[in-house]
C-alpha angles and dihedrals in degrees: 000000000000093000087060095051089048091050089053094048092050090051092052093044090051092046091050095047097046111024119179113262117233093251097044121097115248108242098184137141124212108259102177095084091044092049091048091048090052093046092049091048090050093050092048091050092049092050090048091053091045092050093048091049092045090048093050103043125042121225110253104251125183131205117309114275119263109205093190094060101053120076115224096243093062095053109102128190121236111286091264094061101037090097089055089045090052093050087053089065090060106028133047114268096255095049095043099038102035117010103044096043090047091047092048093047091048091049093048091048092050096051098087088051096046095042108031101156103032107089096164092056091045090051088050092052093047093050092049092051090051091051093046093049092046092049093049087051097049092042091054095042095051099038 
């Protein structure tokens, strides 16, 4: 999908660098159908490659799970949920599983509206959020 994003960025860059003047004729072709066709072709190609790879190589599965043999403290969530699982150890389930993630998502979604012309502050908030989520994930993974 990266070539498609590079194509979009190049089209935007060309349009910004050489905009059409008000008196000039618009010699343009419709790029939306061409872009959709290219994206669909890339998606079909990716699905075909994924299907071939999954047909040729089996997934490495271990023995079936035995729920009676694993203590609850050793069970870990997938890496993306380890931070929330770590918060569940210290907060009630409603607060750690629903309230805090919802508040964090709402705060991050509101940043562009609250700070429209402060890119440095937005970058600092984004960097702090990435560091916090990475720290929570690593803390939950290694504890």
